[in-house]
C-alpha atoms as an extended CHARMM CRD file, in Angstrom:
* protein
*
        85  EXT
         1         1  MET       CA             59.6680000000      136.3610000000       48.5350000000  PROA      1               0.0000000000
         2         2  THR       CA             60.8700000000      139.9350000000       48.6880000000  PROA      2               0.0000000000
         3         3  THR       CA             64.4530000000      141.0170000000       49.0520000000  PROA      3               0.0000000000
         4         4  THR       CA             65.7630000000      143.1510000000       51.8750000000  PROA      4               0.0000000000
         5         5  GLN       CA             66.2010000000      146.0290000000       49.4410000000  PROA      5               0.0000000000
         6         6  GLU       CA             62.5440000000      145.7740000000       48.3660000000  PROA      6               0.0000000000
         7         7  GLN       CA             61.4780000000      145.7460000000       52.0200000000  PROA      7               0.0000000000
         8         8  PHE       CA             63.4560000000      148.8990000000       52.7600000000  PROA      8               0.0000000000
         9         9  VAL       CA             62.0050000000      150.6060000000       49.6830000000  PROA      9               0.0000000000
        10        10  ASP       CA             58.5350000000      149.6440000000       50.9020000000  PROA      10              0.0000000000
        11        11  PHE       CA             59.4050000000      150.9060000000       54.3720000000  PROA      11              0.0000000000
        12        12  ALA       CA             60.6410000000      154.2230000000       52.9540000000  PROA      12              0.0000000000
        13        13  GLN       CA             57.5040000000      154.6320000000       50.8620000000  PROA      13              0.0000000000
        14        14  ARG       CA             55.2800000000      153.9600000000       53.8600000000  PROA      14              0.0000000000
        15        15  GLY       CA             57.2760000000      156.4330000000       55.9140000000  PROA      15              0.0000000000
        16        16  GLN       CA             56.8690000000      159.0890000000       53.2410000000  PROA      16              0.0000000000
        17        17  GLU       CA             53.1320000000      158.4160000000       53.0150000000  PROA      17              0.0000000000
        18        18  THR       CA             52.7890000000      158.6950000000       56.7870000000  PROA      18              0.0000000000
        19        19  LEU       CA             54.7640000000      161.9300000000       56.8460000000  PROA      19              0.0000000000
        20        20  LEU       CA             52.7490000000      163.4410000000       53.9920000000  PROA      20              0.0000000000
        21        21  LYS       CA             49.5260000000      162.4670000000       55.7270000000  PROA      21              0.0000000000
        22        22  ALA       CA             50.6800000000      164.0620000000       58.9920000000  PROA      22              0.0000000000
        23        23  VAL       CA             51.7240000000      167.2690000000       57.2250000000  PROA      23              0.0000000000
        24        24  GLY       CA             48.4230000000      167.3550000000       55.3630000000  PROA      24              0.0000000000
        25        25  GLU       CA             46.5220000000      166.9480000000       58.6180000000  PROA      25              0.0000000000
        26        26  TRP       CA             48.5900000000      169.7250000000       60.1830000000  PROA      26              0.0000000000
        27        27  VAL       CA             47.8300000000      172.0170000000       57.2410000000  PROA      27              0.0000000000
        28        28  ASP       CA             44.1120000000      171.2440000000       57.5180000000  PROA      28              0.0000000000
        29        29  THR       CA             44.1810000000      171.9460000000       61.2570000000  PROA      29              0.0000000000
        30        30  ALA       CA             46.1170000000      175.1890000000       60.7650000000  PROA      30              0.0000000000
        31        31  ARG       CA             43.7330000000      176.2450000000       57.9970000000  PROA      31              0.0000000000
        32        32  GLY       CA             40.7510000000      175.5360000000       60.2430000000  PROA      32              0.0000000000
        33        33  PHE       CA             42.3380000000      177.4900000000       63.0710000000  PROA      33              0.0000000000
        34        34  ALA       CA             43.1020000000      180.4380000000       60.7870000000  PROA      34              0.0000000000
        35        35  THR       CA             39.5250000000      180.4130000000       59.5220000000  PROA      35              0.0000000000
        36        36  THR       CA             38.2330000000      180.3860000000       63.0930000000  PROA      36              0.0000000000
        37        37  VAL       CA             40.4580000000      183.3110000000       64.0400000000  PROA      37              0.0000000000
        38        38  ALA       CA             39.4420000000      185.2650000000       60.9400000000  PROA      38              0.0000000000
        39        39  LYS       CA             35.7450000000      184.7790000000       61.7150000000  PROA      39              0.0000000000
        40        40  ALA       CA             36.1530000000      185.6000000000       65.4010000000  PROA      40              0.0000000000
        41        41  GLN       CA             36.7220000000      189.3020000000       64.7240000000  PROA      41              0.0000000000
        42        42  PRO       CA             37.9840000000      190.8750000000       67.9560000000  PROA      42              0.0000000000
        43        43  GLU       CA             37.4010000000      187.8350000000       70.1550000000  PROA      43              0.0000000000
        44        44  LEU       CA             39.7270000000      184.8940000000       70.5860000000  PROA      44              0.0000000000
        45        45  PRO       CA             38.8230000000      181.3890000000       69.3750000000  PROA      45              0.0000000000
        46        46  ASP       CA             37.2960000000      178.9620000000       71.8540000000  PROA      46              0.0000000000
        47        47  SER       CA             40.2840000000      177.8180000000       73.8990000000  PROA      47              0.0000000000
        48        48  GLN       CA             38.8240000000      174.3580000000       74.5490000000  PROA      48              0.0000000000
        49        49  ALA       CA             38.3570000000      173.7790000000       70.8090000000  PROA      49              0.0000000000
        50        50  VAL       CA             41.9650000000      174.8230000000       70.1630000000  PROA      50              0.0000000000
        51        51  VAL       CA             43.2360000000      172.4590000000       72.8660000000  PROA      51              0.0000000000
        52        52  ASN       CA             41.1590000000      169.6200000000       71.4000000000  PROA      52              0.0000000000
        53        53  GLN       CA             42.4690000000      170.2930000000       67.8880000000  PROA      53              0.0000000000
        54        54  VAL       CA             46.0800000000      170.3460000000       69.0390000000  PROA      54              0.0000000000
        55        55  PHE       CA             45.7460000000      167.0740000000       70.9470000000  PROA      55              0.0000000000
        56        56  ASP       CA             43.8000000000      165.4340000000       68.1030000000  PROA      56              0.0000000000
        57        57  PHE       CA             46.6560000000      166.3340000000       65.7910000000  PROA      57              0.0000000000
        58        58  ALA       CA             49.2380000000      165.0050000000       68.2530000000  PROA      58              0.0000000000
        59        59  GLU       CA             47.3080000000      161.7290000000       68.5010000000  PROA      59              0.0000000000
        60        60  GLN       CA             47.3200000000      161.3900000000       64.7170000000  PROA      60              0.0000000000
        61        61  VAL       CA             51.0500000000      162.0080000000       64.5290000000  PROA      61              0.0000000000
        62        62  LEU       CA             51.7200000000      159.5090000000       67.3080000000  PROA      62              0.0000000000
        63        63  ARG       CA             49.4800000000      156.9520000000       65.5860000000  PROA      63              0.0000000000
        64        64  GLY       CA             51.5060000000      157.4070000000       62.3990000000  PROA      64              0.0000000000
        65        65  GLN       CA             54.7770000000      156.9880000000       64.2820000000  PROA      65              0.0000000000
        66        66  ARG       CA             53.4800000000      153.8190000000       65.9070000000  PROA      66              0.0000000000
        67        67  GLU       CA             52.4870000000      152.4190000000       62.5080000000  PROA      67              0.0000000000
        68        68  LEU       CA             55.8990000000      153.2920000000       61.1110000000  PROA      68              0.0000000000
        69        69  ALA       CA             57.7170000000      151.6040000000       64.0230000000  PROA      69              0.0000000000
        70        70  THR       CA             55.4730000000      148.5370000000       63.7750000000  PROA      70              0.0000000000
        71        71  ASN       CA             56.1940000000      148.2320000000       60.0540000000  PROA      71              0.0000000000
        72        72  LEU       CA             59.9190000000      148.6170000000       60.6560000000  PROA      72              0.0000000000
        73        73  VAL       CA             59.9170000000      145.8150000000       63.2280000000  PROA      73              0.0000000000
        74        74  ALA       CA             57.8410000000      143.5990000000       60.9370000000  PROA      74              0.0000000000
        75        75  ALA       CA             60.2530000000      144.2070000000       58.0470000000  PROA      75              0.0000000000
        76        76  ALA       CA             63.2320000000      143.4170000000       60.2730000000  PROA      76              0.0000000000
        77        77  ARG       CA             61.6290000000      140.1560000000       61.4120000000  PROA      77              0.0000000000
        78        78  LYS       CA             60.9400000000      139.1170000000       57.8230000000  PROA      78              0.0000000000
        79        79  SER       CA             64.5350000000      139.7600000000       56.8280000000  PROA      79              0.0000000000
        80        80  GLY       CA             65.7750000000      137.0760000000       59.1550000000  PROA      80              0.0000000000
        81        81  PRO       CA             67.0640000000      136.4310000000       62.6440000000  PROA      81              0.0000000000
        82        82  GLU       CA             70.3430000000      138.2610000000       62.0150000000  PROA      82              0.0000000000
        83        83  ALA       CA             68.4370000000      141.5560000000       61.6890000000  PROA      83              0.0000000000
        84        84  THR       CA             66.6680000000      141.2180000000       65.0390000000  PROA      84              0.0000000000
        85        85  SER       CA             69.6130000000      140.2110000000       67.1830000000  PROA      85              0.0000000000
């Protein structure tokens, strides 16, 4: 059985991993966008592709936040009824 302190350490580590993943995805998206702009010469990038990339990124961030919240609730439930009341 894990202690509350171990659960919070695990929670913090998962949160950091989720954040690093989101930042990495943002960097990849920004890099892809910059590459597209650089190759486009005088013309603008395809606006529909940009919209899709932005919303894909937002979905990934939201998915990470949902996972983080789900893990937090699960950790609170495991720590006992006093944590959920």
